[in-house]
N, CA, C, O and the ligand as a Tripos MOL2 file, in Angstrom:
@<TRIPOS>MOLECULE
protein
  261   259    66     0     0
PROTEIN
NO_CHARGES

@<TRIPOS>ATOM
      1 N         115.3380  122.0800   95.8130 N.3       1 MET1
      2 CA        116.1460  120.8630   95.8720 C.3       1 MET1
      3 C         117.2600  120.9500   94.8290 C.2       1 MET1
      4 O         116.9880  120.8640   93.6320 O.2       1 MET1
      5 N         118.4640  121.1130   95.2520 N.am      2 SER2
      6 CA        119.5430  121.2790   94.3000 C.3       2 SER2
      7 C         120.1020  119.9310   93.8480 C.2       2 SER2
      8 O         120.5150  119.7680   92.7000 O.2       2 SER2
      9 N         120.1070  118.9880   94.7550 N.am      3 ASP3
     10 CA        120.6170  117.6670   94.4140 C.3       3 ASP3
     11 C         119.5090  116.8440   93.7770 C.2       3 ASP3
     12 O         118.6230  116.3350   94.4630 O.2       3 ASP3
     13 N         119.5700  116.7240   92.4800 N.am      4 HIS4
     14 CA        118.4990  116.0290   91.7850 C.3       4 HIS4
     15 C         118.9390  114.6440   91.3650 C.2       4 HIS4
     16 O         118.4050  114.0870   90.4060 O.2       4 HIS4
     17 N         119.8910  114.0880   92.0610 N.am      5 LYS5
     18 CA        120.3270  112.7370   91.7550 C.3       5 LYS5
     19 C         119.2040  111.7560   92.0760 C.2       5 LYS5
     20 O         118.5210  111.8820   93.0930 O.2       5 LYS5
     21 N         119.0280  110.7900   91.2030 N.am      6 ALA6
     22 CA        117.9520  109.8330   91.3850 C.3       6 ALA6
     23 C         118.1620  109.0220   92.6640 C.2       6 ALA6
     24 O         119.1750  108.3440   92.8350 O.2       6 ALA6
     25 N         117.1820  109.1130   93.5500 N.am      7 SER7
     26 CA        117.2100  108.2780   94.7460 C.3       7 SER7
     27 C         115.7820  108.0450   95.2040 C.2       7 SER7
     28 O         114.9000  108.8700   94.9640 O.2       7 SER7
     29 N         115.5630  106.9350   95.8530 N.am      8 CYS8
     30 CA        114.2290  106.5870   96.3200 C.3       8 CYS8
     31 C         113.7120  107.6540   97.2850 C.2       8 CYS8
     32 O         114.4090  108.0480   98.2200 O.2       8 CYS8
     33 N         112.4800  108.1170   97.0480 N.am      9 VAL9
     34 CA        111.9440  109.1680   97.9140 C.3       9 VAL9
     35 C         111.7380  108.6670   99.3390 C.2       9 VAL9
     36 O         111.6230  109.4630  100.2700 O.2       9 VAL9
     37 N         111.6920  107.3560   99.5050 N.am     10 HIS10
     38 CA        111.4290  106.8270  100.8440 C.3      10 HIS10
     39 C         112.7110  106.4860  101.5950 C.2      10 HIS10
     40 O         112.8820  106.8800  102.7490 O.2      10 HIS10
     41 N         113.6020  105.7600  100.9470 N.am     11 CYS11
     42 CA        114.7880  105.2940  101.6730 C.3      11 CYS11
     43 C         116.0660  105.9800  101.2100 C.2      11 CYS11
     44 O         117.1090  105.8690  101.8550 O.2      11 CYS11
     45 N         115.9780  106.6900  100.0850 N.am     12 GLY12
     46 CA        117.1280  107.4600   99.6470 C.3      12 GLY12
     47 C         118.2050  106.6620   98.9300 C.2      12 GLY12
     48 O         119.2480  107.2080   98.5720 O.2      12 GLY12
     49 N         117.9620  105.3780   98.7190 N.am     13 ARG13
     50 CA        118.9510  104.6110   97.9880 C.3      13 ARG13
     51 C         118.9880  105.0470   96.5250 C.2      13 ARG13
     52 O         117.9730  105.4460   95.9520 O.2      13 ARG13
     53 N         120.1530  104.9630   95.9500 N.am     14 THR14
     54 CA        120.3120  105.4330   94.5790 C.3      14 THR14
     55 C         120.2280  104.2780   93.6050 C.2      14 THR14
     56 O         120.1920  103.1100   93.9910 O.2      14 THR14
     57 N         120.1970  104.6330   92.3340 N.am     15 SER15
     58 CA        120.0880  103.6060   91.3020 C.3      15 SER15
     59 C         121.3460  102.7580   91.2070 C.2      15 SER15
     60 O         121.3810  101.7700   90.4740 O.2      15 SER15
     61 N         122.3630  103.1360   91.9370 N.am     16 GLU16
     62 CA        123.5490  102.2790   91.9870 C.3      16 GLU16
     63 C         123.3630  101.1510   92.9850 C.2      16 GLU16
     64 O         124.0770  100.1490   92.9430 O.2      16 GLU16
     65 N         122.3990  101.3190   93.8850 N.am     17 GLN17
     66 CA        122.1710  100.3060   94.9140 C.3      17 GLN17
     67 C         120.9520   99.4470   94.6290 C.2      17 GLN17
     68 O         120.9430   98.2480   94.9100 O.2      17 GLN17
     69 N         119.9320  100.0640   94.0740 N.am     18 VAL18
     70 CA        118.6840   99.3510   93.7880 C.3      18 VAL18
     71 C         118.1450   99.8440   92.4530 C.2      18 VAL18
     72 O         118.4700  100.9490   92.0190 O.2      18 VAL18
     73 N         117.3160   99.0230   91.7970 N.am     19 PRO19
     74 CA        116.6260   99.5350   90.6160 C.3      19 PRO19
     75 C         115.6510  100.6130   91.0650 C.2      19 PRO19
     76 O         114.9810  100.4590   92.0860 O.2      19 PRO19
     77 N         115.5690  101.6790   90.3260 N.am     20 LEU20
     78 CA        114.6330  102.7400   90.6880 C.3      20 LEU20
     79 C         113.5810  102.9090   89.6070 C.2      20 LEU20
     80 O         113.8670  102.8430   88.4110 O.2      20 LEU20
     81 N         112.3590  103.1270   90.0640 N.am     21 LEU21
     82 CA        111.2680  103.4160   89.1550 C.3      21 LEU21
     83 C         111.0590  104.9200   89.1210 C.2      21 LEU21
     84 O         110.9380  105.5740   90.1560 O.2      21 LEU21
     85 N         111.0200  105.4390   87.9330 N.am     22 SER22
     86 CA        110.7780  106.8700   87.7860 C.3      22 SER22
     87 C         109.2900  107.1530   87.8920 C.2      22 SER22
     88 O         108.4770  106.4740   87.2640 O.2      22 SER22
     89 N         108.9420  108.1300   88.6650 N.am     23 ILE23
     90 CA        107.5490  108.5580   88.7490 C.3      23 ILE23
     91 C         107.4810  110.0450   88.4700 C.2      23 ILE23
     92 O         108.3630  110.8050   88.8720 O.2      23 ILE23
     93 N         106.4610  110.4440   87.7990 N.am     24 THR24
     94 CA        106.2540  111.8610   87.5320 C.3      24 THR24
     95 C         105.0280  112.3020   88.3090 C.2      24 THR24
     96 O         103.9590  111.7020   88.2030 O.2      24 THR24
     97 N         105.1950  113.3510   89.0830 N.am     25 PHE25
     98 CA        104.1110  113.8050   89.9450 C.3      25 PHE25
     99 C         104.1050  115.3210   89.9360 C.2      25 PHE25
    100 O         105.0920  115.9650   90.2900 O.2      25 PHE25
    101 N         102.9830  115.8750   89.5260 N.am     26 GLN26
    102 CA        102.8510  117.3300   89.4560 C.3      26 GLN26
    103 C         104.0070  117.9550   88.6800 C.2      26 GLN26
    104 O         104.6070  118.9460   89.0980 O.2      26 GLN26
    105 N         104.2950  117.3390   87.5360 N.am     27 SER27
    106 CA        105.3040  117.8300   86.6000 C.3      27 SER27
    107 C         106.7300  117.7280   87.1100 C.2      27 SER27
    108 O         107.6540  118.1930   86.4440 O.2      27 SER27
    109 N         106.9280  117.1330   88.2750 N.am     28 ASP28
    110 CA        108.2800  116.8890   88.7640 C.3      28 ASP28
    111 C         108.5610  115.3950   88.7120 C.2      28 ASP28
    112 O         107.6540  114.5670   88.7900 O.2      28 ASP28
    113 N         109.8270  115.0790   88.5800 N.am     29 GLN29
    114 CA        110.1940  113.6810   88.5060 C.3      29 GLN29
    115 C         110.8160  113.2120   89.8110 C.2      29 GLN29
    116 O         111.6550  113.8910   90.4040 O.2      29 GLN29
    117 N         110.3900  112.0480   90.2370 N.am     30 TYR30
    118 CA        110.9090  111.4490   91.4460 C.3      30 TYR30
    119 C         111.2340  109.9960   91.1470 C.2      30 TYR30
    120 O         110.8960  109.4670   90.0880 O.2      30 TYR30
    121 N         111.8920  109.3720   92.0970 N.am     31 TRP31
    122 CA        112.2200  107.9540   91.9270 C.3      31 TRP31
    123 C         111.8420  107.2120   93.1960 C.2      31 TRP31
    124 O         111.8830  107.7440   94.3050 O.2      31 TRP31
    125 N         111.4750  105.9680   92.9820 N.am     32 ILE32
    126 CA        111.1770  105.1230   94.1370 C.3      32 ILE32
    127 C         111.6450  103.7160   93.8180 C.2      32 ILE32
    128 O         111.5710  103.2800   92.6690 O.2      32 ILE32
    129 N         112.1200  103.0100   94.8140 N.am     33 CYS33
    130 CA        112.5990  101.6550   94.5700 C.3      33 CYS33
    131 C         111.4230  100.6910   94.6340 C.2      33 CYS33
    132 O         110.4070  101.0000   95.2570 O.2      33 CYS33
    133 N         111.5430   99.5400   94.0080 N.am     34 PRO34
    134 CA        110.4350   98.5740   93.9890 C.3      34 PRO34
    135 C         109.9800   98.1860   95.3890 C.2      34 PRO34
    136 O         108.8030   97.8950   95.6050 O.2      34 PRO34
    137 N         110.8880   98.1820   96.3160 N.am     35 GLN35
    138 CA        110.5460   97.8230   97.6890 C.3      35 GLN35
    139 C         109.5620   98.8230   98.3030 C.2      35 GLN35
    140 O         108.7370   98.4610   99.1410 O.2      35 GLN35
    141 N         109.6580  100.0610   97.8820 N.am     36 HIS36
    142 CA        108.8120  101.0880   98.4900 C.3      36 HIS36
    143 C         107.6850  101.5620   97.5900 C.2      36 HIS36
    144 O         106.9100  102.4390   97.9730 O.2      36 HIS36
    145 N         107.5870  100.9910   96.4010 N.am     37 LEU37
    146 CA        106.4500  101.3220   95.5510 C.3      37 LEU37
    147 C         105.1160  101.0270   96.2420 C.2      37 LEU37
    148 O         104.1780  101.8140   96.1130 O.2      37 LEU37
    149 N         105.0090   99.9060   96.9740 N.am     38 PRO38
    150 CA        103.7430   99.6670   97.6940 C.3      38 PRO38
    151 C         103.4210  100.7520   98.7180 C.2      38 PRO38
    152 O         102.2530  101.0030   99.0120 O.2      38 PRO38
    153 N         104.4390  101.3850   99.2530 N.am     39 VAL39
    154 CA        104.1920  102.4790  100.1970 C.3      39 VAL39
    155 C         103.4730  103.6160   99.4820 C.2      39 VAL39
    156 O         102.5240  104.1990  100.0050 O.2      39 VAL39
    157 N         103.9370  103.9130   98.2910 N.am     40 LEU40
    158 CA        103.3090  104.9790   97.5170 C.3      40 LEU40
    159 C         101.8610  104.6260   97.1820 C.2      40 LEU40
    160 O         100.9860  105.4920   97.1700 O.2      40 LEU40
    161 N         101.6250  103.3520   96.9130 N.am     41 ILE41
    162 CA        100.2880  102.9250   96.5010 C.3      41 ILE41
    163 C          99.3460  102.8240   97.6990 C.2      41 ILE41
    164 O          98.2060  103.2850   97.6480 O.2      41 ILE41
    165 N          99.8360  102.2180   98.7650 N.am     42 HIS42
    166 CA         98.9300  101.8790   99.8560 C.3      42 HIS42
    167 C          99.0180  102.8260  101.0430 C.2      42 HIS42
    168 O          98.0390  103.0160  101.7640 O.2      42 HIS42
    169 N         100.1810  103.4150  101.2460 N.am     43 LYS43
    170 CA        100.3420  104.2980  102.3930 C.3      43 LYS43
    171 C         101.0360  105.5970  101.9790 C.2      43 LYS43
    172 O         102.0950  105.9400  102.5050 O.2      43 LYS43
    173 N         100.4310  106.3120  101.0360 N.am     44 PRO44
    174 CA        101.1050  107.5260  100.5510 C.3      44 PRO44
    175 C         101.3490  108.5380  101.6620 C.2      44 PRO44
    176 O         102.2540  109.3670  101.5640 O.2      44 PRO44
    177 N         100.5440  108.4730  102.7160 N.am     45 GLN45
    178 CA        100.7450  109.4190  103.8080 C.3      45 GLN45
    179 C         102.1060  109.2550  104.4760 C.2      45 GLN45
    180 O         102.5930  110.1710  105.1400 O.2      45 GLN45
    181 N         102.7260  108.0700  104.2960 N.am     46 MET46
    182 CA        104.0590  107.8670  104.8590 C.3      46 MET46
    183 C         105.1210  108.6670  104.1150 C.2      46 MET46
    184 O         106.2470  108.8220  104.5900 O.2      46 MET46
    185 N         104.7480  109.1690  102.9480 N.am     47 LEU47
    186 CA        105.7110  109.9210  102.1550 C.3      47 LEU47
    187 C         105.5200  111.4250  102.2930 C.2      47 LEU47
    188 O         106.1890  112.2030  101.6130 O.2      47 LEU47
    189 N         104.6120  111.8360  103.1700 N.am     48 VAL48
    190 CA        104.4240  113.2650  103.4080 C.3      48 VAL48
    191 C         105.7370  113.8630  103.9070 C.2      48 VAL48
    192 O         106.3610  113.3370  104.8290 O.2      48 VAL48
    193 N         106.1330  114.9320  103.3070 N.am     49 GLY49
    194 CA        107.3970  115.5570  103.6640 C.3      49 GLY49
    195 C         108.5270  115.1060  102.7600 C.2      49 GLY49
    196 O         109.5750  115.7480  102.6910 O.2      49 GLY49
    197 N         108.3090  113.9950  102.0670 N.am     50 LYS50
    198 CA        109.3270  113.5010  101.1370 C.3      50 LYS50
    199 C         108.9120  113.7370   99.7010 C.2      50 LYS50
    200 O         109.7400  113.9830   98.8240 O.2      50 LYS50
    201 N         107.5990  113.6550   99.4820 N.am     51 LEU51
    202 CA        107.0610  113.8440   98.1500 C.3      51 LEU51
    203 C         106.0560  114.9880   98.2440 C.2      51 LEU51
    204 O         104.9380  114.7890   98.7210 O.2      51 LEU51
    205 N         106.4330  116.1660   97.8020 N.am     52 PRO52
    206 CA        105.5610  117.3350   97.9680 C.3      52 PRO52
    207 C         104.2000  117.1130   97.3310 C.2      52 PRO52
    208 O         104.1090  116.7210   96.1670 O.2      52 PRO52
    209 N         103.1490  117.3620   98.0870 N.am     53 GLY53
    210 CA        101.8010  117.2390   97.5620 C.3      53 GLY53
    211 C         101.2050  115.8620   97.7530 C.2      53 GLY53
    212 O         100.0490  115.6310   97.3990 O.2      53 GLY53
    213 N         101.9810  114.9400   98.3090 N.am     54 VAL54
    214 CA        101.5010  113.5690   98.4220 C.3      54 VAL54
    215 C         100.3210  113.4650   99.3850 C.2      54 VAL54
    216 O          99.5570  112.5010   99.3420 O.2      54 VAL54
    217 N         100.1790  114.4650  100.2500 N.am     55 GLU55
    218 CA         99.0410  114.4420  101.1730 C.3      55 GLU55
    219 C          97.7130  114.5470  100.4460 C.2      55 GLU55
    220 O          96.6560  114.2810  101.0180 O.2      55 GLU55
    221 N          97.7750  114.9380   99.1730 N.am     56 ASN56
    222 CA         96.5500  114.9960   98.3850 C.3      56 ASN56
    223 C          96.1350  113.6350   97.8520 C.2      56 ASN56
    224 O          95.0160  113.4500   97.3740 O.2      56 ASN56
    225 N          97.0600  112.6860   97.9430 N.am     57 LEU57
    226 CA         96.7330  111.3410   97.4750 C.3      57 LEU57
    227 C          95.9410  110.6090   98.5430 C.2      57 LEU57
    228 O          96.0950  110.8400   99.7420 O.2      57 LEU57
    229 N          95.1010  109.7320   98.0680 N.am     58 LYS58
    230 CA         94.3510  108.9070   99.0110 C.3      58 LYS58
    231 C          94.8190  107.4690   98.8670 C.2      58 LYS58
    232 O          95.0350  106.9870   97.7550 O.2      58 LYS58
    233 N          94.9720  106.8050   99.9610 N.am     59 ALA59
    234 CA         95.3250  105.3970   99.9240 C.3      59 ALA59
    235 C          94.2570  104.6540   99.1450 C.2      59 ALA59
    236 O          93.0570  104.8680   99.3150 O.2      59 ALA59
    237 N          94.7390  103.7790   98.2920 N.am     60 GLU60
    238 CA         93.8240  103.0580   97.4330 C.3      60 GLU60
    239 C          93.0090  102.0220   98.2120 C.2      60 GLU60
    240 O          93.4970  101.3780   99.1410 O.2      60 GLU60
    241 N          91.7610  101.8920   97.7990 N.am     61 GLY61
    242 CA         90.9750  100.7440   98.2140 C.3      61 GLY61
    243 C          90.5210  100.7300   99.6670 C.2      61 GLY61
    244 O          89.9900  101.6980  100.2120 O.2      61 GLY61
    245 N          90.7650   99.5830  100.2430 N.am     62 HIS62
    246 CA         90.2340   99.1790  101.5300 C.3      62 HIS62
    247 C          90.1510  100.2420  102.6140 C.2      62 HIS62
    248 O          91.1290  100.5430  103.2990 O.2      62 HIS62
    249 N          89.0000  100.7780  102.7440 N.am     63 ASP63
    250 CA         88.7040  101.6470  103.8830 C.3      63 ASP63
    251 C          88.0610  100.7980  104.9820 C.2      63 ASP63
    252 O          87.0360  100.1490  104.7730 O.2      63 ASP63
    253 N          88.6800  100.8220  106.1330 N.am     64 HIS64
    254 CA         88.0660  100.0990  107.2440 C.3      64 HIS64
    255 C          87.3470  101.0910  108.1340 C.2      64 HIS64
    256 O          87.9710  101.9660  108.7340 O.2      64 HIS64
    257 N          86.0780  100.9570  108.2170 N.am     65 HIS65
    258 CA         85.3140  101.8860  109.0600 C.3      65 HIS65
    259 C          84.8490  101.1870  110.3190 C.2      65 HIS65
    260 O          84.1890  101.8000  111.1580 O.2      65 HIS65
    261 ZN        113.1560  102.7650   98.8050 Zn       66 ZN66
@<TRIPOS>BOND
     1     1     2 1
     2     2     3 1
     3     3     4 2
     4     3     5 am
     5     5     6 1
     6     6     7 1
     7     7     8 2
     8     7     9 am
     9     9    10 1
    10    10    11 1
    11    11    12 2
    12    11    13 am
    13    13    14 1
    14    14    15 1
    15    15    16 2
    16    15    17 am
    17    17    18 1
    18    18    19 1
    19    19    20 2
    20    19    21 am
    21    21    22 1
    22    22    23 1
    23    23    24 2
    24    23    25 am
    25    25    26 1
    26    26    27 1
    27    27    28 2
    28    27    29 am
    29    29    30 1
    30    30    31 1
    31    31    32 2
    32    31    33 am
    33    33    34 1
    34    34    35 1
    35    35    36 2
    36    35    37 am
    37    37    38 1
    38    38    39 1
    39    39    40 2
    40    39    41 am
    41    41    42 1
    42    42    43 1
    43    43    44 2
    44    43    45 am
    45    45    46 1
    46    46    47 1
    47    47    48 2
    48    47    49 am
    49    49    50 1
    50    50    51 1
    51    51    52 2
    52    51    53 am
    53    53    54 1
    54    54    55 1
    55    55    56 2
    56    55    57 am
    57    57    58 1
    58    58    59 1
    59    59    60 2
    60    59    61 am
    61    61    62 1
    62    62    63 1
    63    63    64 2
    64    63    65 am
    65    65    66 1
    66    66    67 1
    67    67    68 2
    68    67    69 am
    69    69    70 1
    70    70    71 1
    71    71    72 2
    72    71    73 am
    73    73    74 1
    74    74    75 1
    75    75    76 2
    76    75    77 am
    77    77    78 1
    78    78    79 1
    79    79    80 2
    80    79    81 am
    81    81    82 1
    82    82    83 1
    83    83    84 2
    84    83    85 am
    85    85    86 1
    86    86    87 1
    87    87    88 2
    88    87    89 am
    89    89    90 1
    90    90    91 1
    91    91    92 2
    92    91    93 am
    93    93    94 1
    94    94    95 1
    95    95    96 2
    96    95    97 am
    97    97    98 1
    98    98    99 1
    99    99   100 2
   100    99   101 am
   101   101   102 1
   102   102   103 1
   103   103   104 2
   104   103   105 am
   105   105   106 1
   106   106   107 1
   107   107   108 2
   108   107   109 am
   109   109   110 1
   110   110   111 1
   111   111   112 2
   112   111   113 am
   113   113   114 1
   114   114   115 1
   115   115   116 2
   116   115   117 am
   117   117   118 1
   118   118   119 1
   119   119   120 2
   120   119   121 am
   121   121   122 1
   122   122   123 1
   123   123   124 2
   124   123   125 am
   125   125   126 1
   126   126   127 1
   127   127   128 2
   128   127   129 am
   129   129   130 1
   130   130   131 1
   131   131   132 2
   132   131   133 am
   133   133   134 1
   134   134   135 1
   135   135   136 2
   136   135   137 am
   137   137   138 1
   138   138   139 1
   139   139   140 2
   140   139   141 am
   141   141   142 1
   142   142   143 1
   143   143   144 2
   144   143   145 am
   145   145   146 1
   146   146   147 1
   147   147   148 2
   148   147   149 am
   149   149   150 1
   150   150   151 1
   151   151   152 2
   152   151   153 am
   153   153   154 1
   154   154   155 1
   155   155   156 2
   156   155   157 am
   157   157   158 1
   158   158   159 1
   159   159   160 2
   160   159   161 am
   161   161   162 1
   162   162   163 1
   163   163   164 2
   164   163   165 am
   165   165   166 1
   166   166   167 1
   167   167   168 2
   168   167   169 am
   169   169   170 1
   170   170   171 1
   171   171   172 2
   172   171   173 am
   173   173   174 1
   174   174   175 1
   175   175   176 2
   176   175   177 am
   177   177   178 1
   178   178   179 1
   179   179   180 2
   180   179   181 am
   181   181   182 1
   182   182   183 1
   183   183   184 2
   184   183   185 am
   185   185   186 1
   186   186   187 1
   187   187   188 2
   188   187   189 am
   189   189   190 1
   190   190   191 1
   191   191   192 2
   192   191   193 am
   193   193   194 1
   194   194   195 1
   195   195   196 2
   196   195   197 am
   197   197   198 1
   198   198   199 1
   199   199   200 2
   200   199   201 am
   201   201   202 1
   202   202   203 1
   203   203   204 2
   204   203   205 am
   205   205   206 1
   206   206   207 1
   207   207   208 2
   208   207   209 am
   209   209   210 1
   210   210   211 1
   211   211   212 2
   212   211   213 am
   213   213   214 1
   214   214   215 1
   215   215   216 2
   216   215   217 am
   217   217   218 1
   218   218   219 1
   219   219   220 2
   220   219   221 am
   221   221   222 1
   222   222   223 1
   223   223   224 2
   224   223   225 am
   225   225   226 1
   226   226   227 1
   227   227   228 2
   228   227   229 am
   229   229   230 1
   230   230   231 1
   231   231   232 2
   232   231   233 am
   233   233   234 1
   234   234   235 1
   235   235   236 2
   236   235   237 am
   237   237   238 1
   238   238   239 1
   239   239   240 2
   240   239   241 am
   241   241   242 1
   242   242   243 1
   243   243   244 2
   244   243   245 am
   245   245   246 1
   246   246   247 1
   247   247   248 2
   248   247   249 am
   249   249   250 1
   250   250   251 1
   251   251   252 2
   252   251   253 am
   253   253   254 1
   254   254   255 1
   255   255   256 2
   256   255   257 am
   257   257   258 1
   258   258   259 1
   259   259   260 2
@<TRIPOS>SUBSTRUCTURE
     1 MET1         2 RESIDUE 1 A MET
     2 SER2         6 RESIDUE 1 A SER
     3 ASP3        10 RESIDUE 1 A ASP
     4 HIS4        14 RESIDUE 1 A HIS
     5 LYS5        18 RESIDUE 1 A LYS
     6 ALA6        22 RESIDUE 1 A ALA
     7 SER7        26 RESIDUE 1 A SER
     8 CYS8        30 RESIDUE 1 A CYS
     9 VAL9        34 RESIDUE 1 A VAL
    10 HIS10       38 RESIDUE 1 A HIS
    11 CYS11       42 RESIDUE 1 A CYS
    12 GLY12       46 RESIDUE 1 A GLY
    13 ARG13       50 RESIDUE 1 A ARG
    14 THR14       54 RESIDUE 1 A THR
    15 SER15       58 RESIDUE 1 A SER
    16 GLU16       62 RESIDUE 1 A GLU
    17 GLN17       66 RESIDUE 1 A GLN
    18 VAL18       70 RESIDUE 1 A VAL
    19 PRO19       74 RESIDUE 1 A PRO
    20 LEU20       78 RESIDUE 1 A LEU
    21 LEU21       82 RESIDUE 1 A LEU
    22 SER22       86 RESIDUE 1 A SER
    23 ILE23       90 RESIDUE 1 A ILE
    24 THR24       94 RESIDUE 1 A THR
    25 PHE25       98 RESIDUE 1 A PHE
    26 GLN26      102 RESIDUE 1 A GLN
    27 SER27      106 RESIDUE 1 A SER
    28 ASP28      110 RESIDUE 1 A ASP
    29 GLN29      114 RESIDUE 1 A GLN
    30 TYR30      118 RESIDUE 1 A TYR
    31 TRP31      122 RESIDUE 1 A TRP
    32 ILE32      126 RESIDUE 1 A ILE
    33 CYS33      130 RESIDUE 1 A CYS
    34 PRO34      134 RESIDUE 1 A PRO
    35 GLN35      138 RESIDUE 1 A GLN
    36 HIS36      142 RESIDUE 1 A HIS
    37 LEU37      146 RESIDUE 1 A LEU
    38 PRO38      150 RESIDUE 1 A PRO
    39 VAL39      154 RESIDUE 1 A VAL
    40 LEU40      158 RESIDUE 1 A LEU
    41 ILE41      162 RESIDUE 1 A ILE
    42 HIS42      166 RESIDUE 1 A HIS
    43 LYS43      170 RESIDUE 1 A LYS
    44 PRO44      174 RESIDUE 1 A PRO
    45 GLN45      178 RESIDUE 1 A GLN
    46 MET46      182 RESIDUE 1 A MET
    47 LEU47      186 RESIDUE 1 A LEU
    48 VAL48      190 RESIDUE 1 A VAL
    49 GLY49      194 RESIDUE 1 A GLY
    50 LYS50      198 RESIDUE 1 A LYS
    51 LEU51      202 RESIDUE 1 A LEU
    52 PRO52      206 RESIDUE 1 A PRO
    53 GLY53      210 RESIDUE 1 A GLY
    54 VAL54      214 RESIDUE 1 A VAL
    55 GLU55      218 RESIDUE 1 A GLU
    56 ASN56      222 RESIDUE 1 A ASN
    57 LEU57      226 RESIDUE 1 A LEU
    58 LYS58      230 RESIDUE 1 A LYS
    59 ALA59      234 RESIDUE 1 A ALA
    60 GLU60      238 RESIDUE 1 A GLU
    61 GLY61      242 RESIDUE 1 A GLY
    62 HIS62      246 RESIDUE 1 A HIS
    63 ASP63      250 RESIDUE 1 A ASP
    64 HIS64      254 RESIDUE 1 A HIS
    65 HIS65      258 RESIDUE 1 A HIS
    66 ZN66       261 GROUP 0 **** ****
């Protein structure tokens, strides 16, 4: 990834458009906007392909069996 400009891993908006939260994951730094932070917490699988290694995360809490 050559373009390391801060942008939300989900929607791609930059810190000029929305506040961005910095996250560090596997020694790399990423950014996510507050609107999509719940996606990271509750539906990390939606970020597969955007956040390398995110498939190793498990959605928190409520398992419906
Ligand atoms: Zn976003």
